[in-house]
Backbone as CSV, one residue per row, in Angstrom:
resi,resn,N_x,N_y,N_z,CA_x,CA_y,CA_z,C_x,C_y,C_z
1,MET,-11.518,-12.336,38.042,-10.533,-12.972,38.883,-9.287,-13.546,38.115
2,VAL,-8.118,-13.138,38.536,-6.929,-13.721,37.855,-6.701,-15.060,38.304
3,THR,-6.528,-15.967,37.347,-6.292,-17.412,37.775,-4.816,-17.625,37.721
4,ILE,-4.359,-18.437,38.781,-3.092,-18.934,38.823,-3.088,-20.439,38.360
5,LYS,-2.411,-20.823,37.334,-2.472,-22.135,36.804,-1.615,-23.059,37.672
6,SER,-2.194,-24.344,37.705,-1.512,-25.515,38.357,-0.412,-26.019,37.362
7,LYS,0.396,-26.925,37.948,1.495,-27.446,37.082,0.859,-28.215,35.887
8,LYS,-0.239,-29.028,36.127,-0.879,-29.678,35.036,-1.461,-28.719,34.057
9,GLU,-2.080,-27.574,34.549,-2.800,-26.602,33.603,-1.584,-25.954,32.790
10,ILE,-0.524,-25.659,33.338,0.574,-25.027,32.609,1.084,-26.030,31.515
11,GLU,1.193,-27.270,31.812,1.474,-28.314,30.721,0.372,-28.196,29.616
12,LEU,-0.858,-28.045,29.948,-1.856,-28.093,28.865,-1.739,-26.772,28.098
13,MET,-1.317,-25.617,28.767,-1.248,-24.295,28.104,-0.019,-24.393,27.188
14,LYS,1.176,-25.015,27.565,2.290,-25.283,26.643,1.912,-25.979,25.519
15,GLU,1.034,-27.017,25.696,0.692,-27.877,24.500,-0.061,-27.101,23.434
16,VAL,-1.045,-26.391,23.926,-1.869,-25.627,22.936,-1.158,-24.396,22.309
17,CYS,-0.266,-23.887,23.099,0.595,-22.793,22.522,1.539,-23.285,21.539
18,ARG,1.980,-24.499,21.726,2.877,-25.041,20.650,2.046,-25.228,19.361
19,VAL,0.740,-25.565,19.369,-0.034,-25.675,18.187,-0.059,-24.189,17.563
20,VAL,-0.195,-23.249,18.307,-0.239,-21.832,17.706,1.084,-21.636,17.070
21,ALA,2.258,-21.792,17.772,3.550,-21.606,17.185,3.737,-22.271,15.783
22,LEU,3.360,-23.609,15.811,3.541,-24.364,14.593,2.617,-23.937,13.396
23,THR,1.405,-23.346,13.774,0.573,-22.794,12.841,1.246,-21.633,12.148
24,TYR,1.895,-20.768,12.976,2.365,-19.540,12.464,3.631,-19.932,11.651
25,LYS,4.421,-20.971,12.067,5.525,-21.477,11.233,5.079,-21.747,9.773
26,GLU,3.943,-22.479,9.696,3.436,-22.778,8.384,2.990,-21.678,7.562
27,LEU,2.260,-20.724,8.265,1.741,-19.508,7.606,2.937,-18.613,7.072
28,GLU,3.994,-18.555,7.867,5.140,-17.779,7.415,5.748,-18.365,6.161
29,GLU,5.796,-19.712,6.137,6.326,-20.469,4.972,5.590,-20.303,3.759
30,LYS,4.222,-20.090,3.804,3.335,-20.217,2.683,2.729,-18.858,2.259
31,ILE,2.725,-17.897,3.085,2.185,-16.590,2.736,3.039,-15.944,1.526
32,LYS,2.257,-15.525,0.540,2.889,-14.872,-0.572,1.977,-13.959,-1.470
33,PRO,2.501,-13.166,-2.305,1.575,-12.300,-3.042,0.728,-13.257,-3.965
34,GLY,-0.586,-12.765,-4.155,-1.500,-13.531,-5.054,-2.414,-14.439,-4.237
35,MET,-2.096,-14.710,-3.018,-2.979,-15.559,-2.222,-4.146,-14.721,-1.649
36,SER,-5.281,-15.412,-1.465,-6.315,-14.737,-0.764,-6.244,-14.975,0.709
37,THR,-6.768,-14.014,1.471,-6.792,-14.147,2.895,-7.575,-15.437,3.386
38,TRP,-8.583,-15.875,2.480,-9.248,-17.070,2.834,-8.342,-18.311,2.738
39,GLU,-7.393,-18.282,1.758,-6.463,-19.388,1.710,-5.583,-19.520,2.899
40,LEU,-5.181,-18.437,3.460,-4.337,-18.462,4.683,-5.212,-19.006,5.772
41,ASP,-6.541,-18.710,5.881,-7.346,-19.150,6.862,-7.520,-20.732,6.808
42,GLN,-7.555,-21.291,5.580,-7.842,-22.666,5.430,-6.441,-23.413,5.910
43,ILE,-5.329,-22.794,5.540,-4.123,-23.372,5.934,-3.932,-23.519,7.425
44,ALA,-4.354,-22.464,8.097,-4.251,-22.375,9.509,-5.178,-23.395,10.169
45,GLU,-6.500,-23.472,9.756,-7.375,-24.311,10.359,-7.052,-25.861,10.106
46,LYS,-6.510,-26.100,8.966,-6.021,-27.548,8.707,-4.996,-27.939,9.652
47,LYS,-3.963,-26.963,9.875,-2.783,-27.157,10.750,-3.267,-27.424,12.165
48,MET,-4.150,-26.614,12.662,-4.606,-26.764,14.032,-5.298,-28.134,14.236
49,ARG,-6.128,-28.352,13.294,-6.943,-29.603,13.437,-6.075,-30.893,13.348
50,SER,-5.064,-30.783,12.461,-4.032,-31.896,12.347,-3.311,-32.152,13.718
51,LEU,-3.159,-31.085,14.590,-2.477,-31.199,15.821,-3.456,-31.402,17.037
52,GLY,-4.724,-31.681,16.694,-5.608,-32.010,17.648,-6.293,-30.798,18.368
53,ALA,-6.181,-29.622,17.764,-6.794,-28.400,18.338,-7.892,-27.896,17.354
54,ILE,-8.712,-27.033,17.811,-9.712,-26.321,17.013,-9.441,-24.924,17.016
55,PRO,-9.747,-24.079,16.005,-9.570,-22.623,15.890,-10.664,-21.954,16.854
56,ALA,-10.293,-21.405,17.877,-11.138,-20.875,18.920,-11.862,-19.543,18.354
57,GLU,-11.302,-18.816,17.468,-11.935,-17.619,16.934,-13.129,-17.889,16.071
58,LYS,-13.147,-19.109,15.441,-14.196,-19.365,14.589,-15.461,-19.603,15.346
59,GLY,-16.458,-18.849,15.091,-17.663,-18.891,15.869,-17.773,-17.980,17.115
60,TYR,-16.701,-17.208,17.359,-16.524,-16.402,18.590,-17.636,-15.294,18.553
61,ASP,-18.383,-15.168,19.576,-19.608,-14.268,19.544,-19.234,-13.188,20.692
62,ILE,-19.217,-11.950,20.227,-18.973,-10.829,21.204,-20.224,-10.400,21.927
63,GLY,-21.328,-10.938,21.549,-22.653,-10.697,22.199,-23.223,-9.308,21.959
64,ILE,-23.012,-8.820,20.750,-23.466,-7.410,20.387,-24.507,-7.751,19.425
65,LYS,-25.733,-7.187,19.507,-26.812,-7.332,18.690,-26.326,-6.872,17.237
66,GLY,-26.673,-7.694,16.295,-26.413,-7.214,14.855,-25.045,-7.619,14.382
67,VAL,-24.036,-7.954,15.301,-22.845,-8.461,14.961,-22.744,-9.974,14.945
68,PRO,-22.566,-10.635,13.814,-22.601,-12.111,13.739,-21.141,-12.624,14.414
69,PRO,-21.318,-13.902,14.827,-20.118,-14.561,15.296,-18.986,-14.506,14.289
70,PHE,-17.723,-14.402,14.708,-16.595,-14.350,13.818,-16.506,-15.642,12.921
71,PRO,-16.471,-15.439,11.600,-16.742,-16.571,10.693,-15.473,-17.415,10.255
72,ALA,-14.291,-16.951,10.890,-13.038,-17.643,10.403,-12.097,-18.080,11.509
73,SER,-11.015,-18.735,11.087,-10.015,-19.233,12.078,-8.914,-18.183,12.338
74,LEU,-8.838,-17.244,11.423,-7.838,-16.309,11.617,-8.475,-14.885,11.515
75,CYS,-7.887,-13.869,12.191,-8.119,-12.502,11.967,-7.012,-12.130,10.984
76,VAL,-7.359,-11.624,9.748,-6.252,-11.131,8.847,-6.490,-9.693,8.496
77,SER,-5.567,-8.891,8.901,-5.721,-7.421,8.721,-4.568,-6.855,7.883
78,ILE,-4.921,-6.118,6.858,-3.945,-5.660,5.850,-3.711,-4.167,5.854
79,ASN,-2.506,-3.703,5.941,-2.089,-2.290,5.880,-2.778,-1.431,6.874
80,ASP,-3.853,-0.782,6.532,-4.450,0.205,7.525,-5.548,-0.521,8.442
81,GLU,-5.628,-1.837,8.179,-6.523,-2.554,9.050,-5.655,-2.854,10.303
82,VAL,-6.159,-2.623,11.478,-5.461,-2.838,12.728,-5.603,-4.277,13.225
83,ILE,-6.813,-4.696,13.473,-7.171,-6.050,13.937,-8.509,-6.480,13.364
84,HIS,-8.735,-7.714,13.612,-9.985,-8.329,13.384,-10.540,-8.383,11.883
85,GLY,-9.609,-8.277,10.951,-10.002,-8.369,9.514,-10.524,-9.804,9.164
86,ILE,-11.633,-9.830,8.461,-12.314,-11.161,8.187,-11.734,-11.620,6.928
87,PRO,-11.184,-12.906,6.931,-10.757,-13.513,5.586,-11.764,-13.628,4.603
88,SER,-11.354,-13.521,3.267,-12.270,-13.507,2.185,-11.442,-14.100,0.923
89,LYS,-12.324,-14.787,0.163,-11.700,-15.327,-1.153,-11.398,-14.123,-2.104
90,HIS,-11.976,-12.956,-1.883,-11.830,-11.791,-2.761,-10.739,-10.902,-2.265
91,ARG,-10.214,-11.126,-1.051,-9.132,-10.153,-0.596,-7.783,-10.795,-0.970
92,ILE,-7.096,-10.290,-1.954,-5.877,-10.851,-2.442,-4.687,-10.088,-1.880
93,ILE,-3.708,-10.783,-1.353,-2.556,-10.143,-0.845,-1.621,-9.785,-1.937
94,LYS,-1.124,-8.522,-1.828,-0.254,-7.890,-2.867,1.155,-7.756,-2.315
95,GLU,2.040,-7.708,-3.254,3.529,-7.459,-2.976,3.636,-6.165,-2.139
96,GLY,4.297,-6.346,-0.959,4.534,-5.209,-0.046,3.551,-4.976,0.995
97,ASP,2.380,-5.817,0.963,1.442,-5.545,1.921,1.868,-6.011,3.230
98,VAL,1.393,-5.174,4.357,1.553,-5.477,5.717,0.478,-6.223,6.226
99,VAL,0.729,-7.549,6.543,-0.446,-8.401,6.897,-0.251,-8.867,8.303
100,SER,-1.329,-8.432,9.154,-1.128,-8.892,10.519,-2.208,-10.021,10.842
101,ILE,-1.821,-10.993,11.372,-2.555,-12.240,11.598,-2.674,-12.461,13.120
102,ASP,-3.854,-12.737,13.513,-4.169,-13.069,14.988,-4.969,-14.392,15.037
103,THR,-4.599,-15.342,15.881,-5.341,-16.503,16.004,-5.284,-17.143,17.442
104,VAL,-6.245,-17.893,17.695,-6.373,-18.597,19.008,-6.673,-20.004,18.772
105,ALA,-5.927,-20.872,19.339,-6.209,-22.347,19.229,-6.740,-22.826,20.678
106,LEU,-7.570,-23.799,20.519,-8.172,-24.445,21.754,-7.927,-26.021,21.700
107,LYS,-7.305,-26.427,22.844,-7.046,-27.862,22.926,-7.128,-28.281,24.432
108,ASN,-7.829,-29.398,24.625,-8.023,-29.875,25.975,-8.557,-28.838,26.899
109,GLY,-9.302,-27.973,26.423,-9.997,-26.940,27.225,-9.252,-25.688,27.514
110,TYR,-8.109,-25.576,26.913,-7.113,-24.378,27.274,-6.890,-23.678,25.921
111,ASN,-6.729,-22.432,25.948,-6.499,-21.438,24.796,-5.060,-20.977,24.676
112,GLY,-4.567,-20.945,23.401,-3.287,-20.293,23.207,-3.478,-19.101,22.201
113,ASP,-2.816,-17.973,22.329,-3.159,-16.782,21.483,-1.794,-16.151,21.168
114,ALA,-1.817,-15.865,19.869,-0.595,-15.139,19.340,-0.990,-14.323,18.133
115,ALA,-0.158,-13.326,17.797,-0.364,-12.503,16.624,0.990,-12.236,16.023
116,ARG,1.032,-12.113,14.684,2.294,-11.851,13.898,1.958,-10.834,12.832
117,THR,2.866,-9.954,12.437,2.694,-9.115,11.282,3.765,-9.455,10.273
118,PHE,3.375,-9.853,9.075,4.329,-10.196,8.058,4.312,-9.020,6.898
119,ILE,5.517,-8.810,6.407,5.537,-7.981,5.153,5.804,-8.914,3.967
120,VAL,4.747,-8.960,3.058,4.691,-9.964,2.041,5.597,-9.469,0.795
121,GLY,6.559,-10.267,0.573,7.432,-9.823,-0.554,8.297,-8.691,-0.120
122,LYS,8.658,-7.809,-0.994,9.540,-6.603,-0.569,8.696,-5.447,-0.100
123,GLY,8.915,-5.052,1.049,8.055,-3.943,1.638,8.896,-2.607,1.721
124,THR,8.336,-1.573,2.134,9.143,-0.275,2.287,9.846,-0.309,3.598
125,LYS,10.832,0.507,3.728,11.633,0.657,4.908,10.744,1.149,6.088
126,GLU,9.766,2.010,5.764,8.872,2.424,6.818,8.015,1.406,7.311
127,ALA,7.532,0.458,6.444,6.833,-0.607,6.916,7.681,-1.586,7.737
128,GLU,8.898,-1.845,7.326,9.699,-2.784,8.054,10.037,-2.134,9.450
129,ARG,10.197,-0.910,9.530,10.462,-0.287,10.877,9.327,-0.413,11.808
130,LEU,8.050,-0.176,11.277,6.900,-0.266,12.114,6.759,-1.717,12.524
131,VAL,6.961,-2.705,11.761,6.828,-4.134,12.238,7.810,-4.442,13.306
132,GLN,9.090,-3.967,13.140,10.107,-4.263,14.047,9.819,-3.577,15.449
133,VAL,9.403,-2.423,15.393,9.105,-1.620,16.585,7.984,-2.295,17.351
134,THR,7.024,-2.764,16.595,5.851,-3.412,17.282,6.288,-4.634,17.998
135,LYS,7.112,-5.476,17.313,7.626,-6.729,17.954,8.594,-6.315,19.166
136,GLN,9.436,-5.324,18.969,10.266,-4.974,20.119,9.475,-4.403,21.246
137,ALA,8.399,-3.776,21.054,7.484,-3.324,22.161,7.057,-4.403,23.063
138,PHE,6.757,-5.507,22.381,6.402,-6.746,23.273,7.507,-7.137,24.204
139,TYR,8.773,-7.141,23.638,9.966,-7.523,24.438,10.285,-6.405,25.512
140,GLU,10.011,-5.256,25.184,10.197,-4.208,26.192,9.251,-4.412,27.330
141,GLY,8.021,-4.743,27.028,7.030,-4.898,28.107,7.316,-6.090,28.989
142,ILE,7.677,-7.255,28.394,7.885,-8.434,29.168,9.165,-8.424,30.031
143,LYS,10.067,-7.328,29.847,11.160,-7.239,30.758,10.683,-7.039,32.191
144,TYR,9.460,-6.517,32.269,8.785,-6.350,33.625,7.884,-7.370,34.052
145,ALA,7.762,-8.437,33.314,6.785,-9.475,33.514,7.305,-10.524,34.573
146,LYS,7.514,-10.026,35.749,8.217,-10.864,36.751,7.493,-10.771,38.054
147,PRO,7.634,-11.783,38.916,6.819,-11.712,40.186,7.168,-10.530,40.960
148,GLY,6.243,-9.988,41.578,6.388,-8.679,42.460,6.115,-7.448,41.682
149,ASN,6.391,-7.433,40.456,6.047,-6.297,39.624,4.531,-6.224,39.403
150,ARG,4.103,-5.075,38.948,2.612,-4.875,38.665,2.383,-4.829,37.185
151,ILE,1.136,-5.177,36.832,0.744,-5.233,35.403,1.021,-3.776,34.793
152,GLY,0.808,-2.744,35.543,1.015,-1.403,34.970,2.459,-1.229,34.556
153,ASP,3.369,-1.914,35.138,4.900,-1.819,34.750,5.076,-2.318,33.300
154,VAL,4.417,-3.345,32.966,4.452,-4.023,31.603,3.796,-2.994,30.678
155,CYS,2.563,-2.521,30.924,1.764,-1.625,30.088,2.550,-0.312,29.824
156,HIS,3.137,0.226,30.975,3.867,1.446,30.821,5.040,1.338,29.934
157,ALA,5.804,0.120,29.985,6.961,-0.011,29.202,6.644,-0.159,27.749
158,ILE,5.545,-0.818,27.526,5.182,-0.944,26.101,4.795,0.517,25.490
159,GLY,3.882,1.209,26.129,3.568,2.537,25.653,4.719,3.380,25.412
160,GLU,5.530,3.520,26.459,6.643,4.461,26.459,7.733,4.203,25.310
161,TYR,7.939,2.861,25.033,8.739,2.566,23.972,8.107,2.933,22.604
162,VAL,6.954,2.507,22.424,6.213,2.898,21.194,6.160,4.392,20.830
163,HIS,5.861,5.099,21.797,5.901,6.600,21.688,7.218,7.149,21.383
164,SER,8.186,6.621,21.977,9.699,7.095,21.946,10.041,6.826,20.488
165,GLN,9.427,5.881,19.746,9.725,5.704,18.288,8.927,6.450,17.382
166,GLY,8.090,7.280,17.894,7.121,8.146,17.041,5.925,7.600,16.549
167,TYR,5.497,6.499,17.215,4.262,5.846,16.718,3.148,5.904,17.882
168,SER,1.982,5.425,17.590,0.926,5.368,18.541,0.434,4.002,18.907
169,VAL,-0.091,3.848,20.158,-0.688,2.515,20.476,-2.206,2.743,20.384
170,VAL,-2.858,1.511,20.084,-4.361,1.420,20.067,-4.685,1.411,21.515
171,ARG,-5.667,2.256,21.951,-6.140,2.436,23.360,-7.397,1.740,23.591
172,GLU,-8.122,1.444,22.615,-9.525,0.820,22.817,-9.428,-0.720,22.967
173,PHE,-8.278,-1.354,22.597,-8.195,-2.808,22.666,-6.884,-3.085,23.425
174,GLN,-6.922,-4.291,24.099,-5.720,-4.631,24.972,-5.510,-6.114,25.036
175,GLY,-4.350,-6.352,25.587,-4.082,-7.780,25.945,-4.901,-8.303,27.198
176,HIS,-4.630,-9.465,27.629,-5.522,-10.065,28.578,-4.886,-11.338,29.114
177,GLY,-5.468,-11.726,30.191,-5.246,-13.081,30.769,-5.729,-14.171,29.833
178,ILE,-5.324,-15.345,29.955,-5.745,-16.460,29.067,-5.651,-17.850,29.827
179,GLY,-6.485,-18.664,29.398,-6.424,-20.100,30.056,-7.663,-20.814,29.459
180,ARG,-8.512,-21.177,30.396,-9.715,-21.913,29.992,-10.625,-20.964,29.111
181,GLU,-10.634,-19.678,29.388,-11.258,-18.730,28.627,-10.258,-17.927,27.709
182,MET,-10.720,-17.543,26.507,-9.792,-16.897,25.649,-9.423,-15.581,26.251
183,HIS,-10.384,-14.860,26.870,-10.077,-13.571,27.535,-10.383,-13.724,29.031
184,GLU,-9.399,-13.593,29.809,-9.493,-13.630,31.229,-8.957,-12.267,31.801
185,ASP,-9.145,-12.092,33.111,-8.469,-11.041,33.880,-7.004,-11.460,33.950
186,PRO,-6.068,-10.384,34.017,-6.315,-8.900,33.906,-6.367,-8.427,32.515
187,GLY,-7.060,-7.282,32.337,-6.825,-6.566,31.044,-5.415,-6.007,31.041
188,ILE,-4.774,-5.865,29.803,-3.407,-5.507,29.726,-3.283,-4.353,28.566
189,PRO,-3.748,-3.241,28.866,-3.578,-2.096,27.839,-2.126,-1.912,27.480
190,ASN,-1.919,-1.298,26.318,-0.493,-0.961,25.828,-0.047,0.361,26.226
191,TYR,-0.548,0.917,27.365,-0.127,2.107,27.959,-0.526,2.146,29.440
192,GLY,-0.004,3.038,30.096,-0.450,3.093,31.650,0.582,3.605,32.460
193,LYS,0.349,3.531,33.738,1.249,4.052,34.773,2.055,2.955,35.386
194,ALA,3.338,3.043,35.611,4.103,2.031,36.257,3.620,2.029,37.747
195,GLY,3.700,0.866,38.366,3.311,0.791,39.786,1.788,0.630,40.062
196,ARG,1.091,0.490,38.965,-0.476,0.353,39.171,-0.762,-1.048,38.713
197,GLY,-1.963,-1.448,39.276,-2.563,-2.739,38.895,-2.122,-3.943,39.694
198,ILE,-2.555,-5.103,39.345,-2.294,-6.302,40.210,-0.850,-6.590,40.077
199,ARG,-0.418,-7.302,41.262,1.030,-7.850,41.208,0.994,-9.180,40.500
200,LEU,2.083,-9.311,39.788,2.257,-10.472,39.043,2.759,-11.715,39.796
201,GLU,2.281,-12.879,39.570,2.611,-14.070,40.370,2.955,-15.269,39.555
202,PRO,3.855,-16.069,39.979,4.093,-17.322,39.152,2.715,-18.092,38.907
203,GLY,2.735,-18.629,37.681,1.490,-19.293,37.312,0.494,-18.603,36.563
204,MET,0.616,-17.256,36.437,-0.174,-16.447,35.669,0.089,-16.657,34.060
205,THR,-0.916,-16.766,33.224,-0.638,-16.897,31.831,-1.305,-15.710,31.254
206,LEU,-0.534,-14.945,30.426,-0.968,-13.642,29.937,-0.756,-13.521,28.424
207,ALA,-1.710,-12.876,27.597,-1.534,-12.601,26.218,-1.182,-11.069,26.126
208,ILE,0.057,-10.831,25.830,0.504,-9.472,25.705,0.600,-9.181,24.288
209,GLU,0.044,-7.977,23.791,-0.129,-7.726,22.404,-0.069,-6.305,22.005
210,PRO,1.100,-5.757,21.806,1.100,-4.356,21.242,0.478,-4.281,19.906
211,MET,-0.450,-3.333,19.713,-1.070,-2.940,18.447,-0.684,-1.496,18.219
212,VAL,0.115,-1.313,17.186,0.816,-0.024,16.910,0.442,0.610,15.582
213,ILE,0.285,1.923,15.625,-0.116,2.571,14.424,0.947,3.649,14.062
214,GLN,1.265,3.578,12.723,2.213,4.555,12.189,1.862,5.985,12.503
215,GLY,0.606,6.390,12.337,0.071,7.727,12.541,-0.556,7.940,13.917
216,LYS,-1.674,8.654,13.852,-2.423,8.927,15.090,-3.113,7.764,15.642
217,SER,-3.443,7.689,16.837,-4.081,6.478,17.473,-5.562,6.287,17.170
218,ASN,-6.224,7.320,16.550,-7.643,7.263,16.222,-7.995,6.077,15.266
219,ILE,-8.967,5.335,15.696,-9.481,4.127,14.913,-10.910,4.206,14.530
220,LEU,-11.377,3.339,13.555,-12.681,3.290,13.154,-13.119,1.824,13.043
221,GLU,-14.408,1.543,13.208,-14.919,0.152,13.079,-15.769,0.101,11.672
222,LEU,-15.339,-0.870,10.913,-16.149,-1.105,9.691,-17.620,-1.648,9.944
223,ASP,-18.388,-1.589,8.898,-19.703,-2.037,8.939,-19.840,-3.536,9.287
224,ASP,-18.898,-4.291,9.151,-19.000,-5.776,9.392,-18.985,-6.018,10.863
225,GLY,-18.780,-4.899,11.687,-18.824,-5.093,13.100,-17.519,-5.597,13.748
226,TRP,-16.583,-5.981,12.970,-15.411,-6.536,13.390,-14.088,-5.819,12.970
227,THR,-13.970,-5.437,11.660,-12.618,-4.909,11.298,-12.431,-3.539,11.793
228,ILE,-11.233,-3.310,12.351,-10.854,-2.042,12.816,-9.703,-1.497,12.076
229,ILE,-9.859,-0.297,11.601,-8.830,0.440,10.712,-8.428,1.760,11.258
230,THR,-7.197,2.195,10.853,-6.742,3.481,11.294,-7.562,4.628,10.702
231,GLU,-7.840,5.647,11.414,-8.752,6.697,10.894,-7.996,7.628,9.805
232,ASP,-6.675,7.670,9.915,-5.937,8.464,9.047,-5.352,7.647,7.891
233,GLY,-5.657,6.308,7.777,-5.193,5.522,6.665,-3.803,5.074,6.876
234,SER,-3.119,5.358,7.991,-1.703,4.941,8.087,-1.657,3.404,8.434
235,LEU,-0.480,2.876,8.261,-0.268,1.422,8.527,-0.334,1.144,10.043
236,ALA,-0.642,-0.167,10.205,-0.703,-0.691,11.555,0.014,-2.087,11.609
237,ALA,0.428,-2.409,12.860,1.100,-3.787,12.960,0.632,-4.317,14.352
238,HIS,0.821,-5.595,14.561,0.193,-6.313,15.712,1.241,-7.450,16.024
239,TYR,1.648,-7.548,17.286,2.575,-8.699,17.654,2.133,-9.179,19.089
240,GLU,1.919,-10.394,19.208,1.386,-10.982,20.396,1.977,-12.367,20.740
241,ASN,2.268,-12.681,22.072,2.488,-14.019,22.509,1.795,-14.267,23.774
242,THR,1.483,-15.572,24.001,0.949,-15.935,25.365,2.251,-16.302,26.239
243,ILE,2.376,-15.666,27.356,3.464,-15.839,28.227,3.053,-16.444,29.623
244,LEU,4.072,-17.094,30.271,3.834,-17.661,31.659,4.719,-16.816,32.579
245,ILE,4.151,-16.399,33.595,4.966,-15.755,34.768,5.631,-16.937,35.486
246,THR,6.868,-16.891,35.625,7.665,-17.906,36.484,8.241,-17.290,37.704
247,GLU,9.044,-18.085,38.469,9.704,-17.470,39.537,10.750,-16.472,39.127
248,LYS,11.218,-16.468,37.908,12.306,-15.600,37.397,11.807,-14.850,36.157
249,GLU,12.468,-15.253,35.052,12.008,-14.546,33.763,10.756,-15.149,33.177
250,PRO,9.976,-14.315,32.434,8.795,-14.894,31.921,9.143,-15.877,30.784
251,GLU,8.299,-16.848,30.566,8.421,-17.932,29.548,7.437,-17.622,28.474
252,ILE,7.903,-17.472,27.182,7.108,-17.232,25.962,6.642,-18.564,25.462
253,LEU,5.360,-18.916,25.542,4.759,-20.153,25.254,4.524,-20.378,23.748
254,THR,4.311,-19.279,22.924,3.893,-19.262,21.656,5.042,-19.208,20.623
255,ILE,6.316,-19.475,21.104,7.486,-19.510,20.284,8.184,-20.804,20.450
256,ILE,8.535,-21.374,19.330,9.360,-22.711,19.428,10.576,-22.582,18.695
């Protein structure tokens, strides 16, 4: 069931989403070649806790036998890793790496979710274009995130834009509603048909997240049960914000 947030709930959503935005601000300032992904994770957790939130991804259990709960505060995915990379003291970020970070903060019973992709140091023009297209795909989608439109209008816009740029979208993972639960209805794939799905209403909070691959859309799961990589070894990027459907234009909650 899709939840419509009350005025009080919206204020709480804005508060936790501000924590997420401030966490990314600090990560952007500190990420550099030579750091481990574990160091990034520690920076993020410290920032969240200093702002009265906890990292919601830490200990998150998908309920699949043999797959342990997620052990960290951030998903950190590098180059051909699409999503859900597990931070490690042994994974060192190098000059030119494409680093996608996804995190969720929890405060006062509500979740805020966002993802960013950084090119660390000097990257290739191809990598820069991929990151820019992924970010723009989000903005192409939310042009349709208005009352009366359908969720399929958002999904269609994202997919059509990505494909028009010569890239692929991940089809097995998607955006989602968000609030008291990290993942709520509706599911928001990065492709679909316009005019389909639920109608958008003021008070809905949604996590919209294009996941874009430079090559073909095929993906593989690593043995850790979490990390998703591109099958052809091509680069991937991820961009996400939590938004609020209002009476007019959507409000992006995870940007300050």
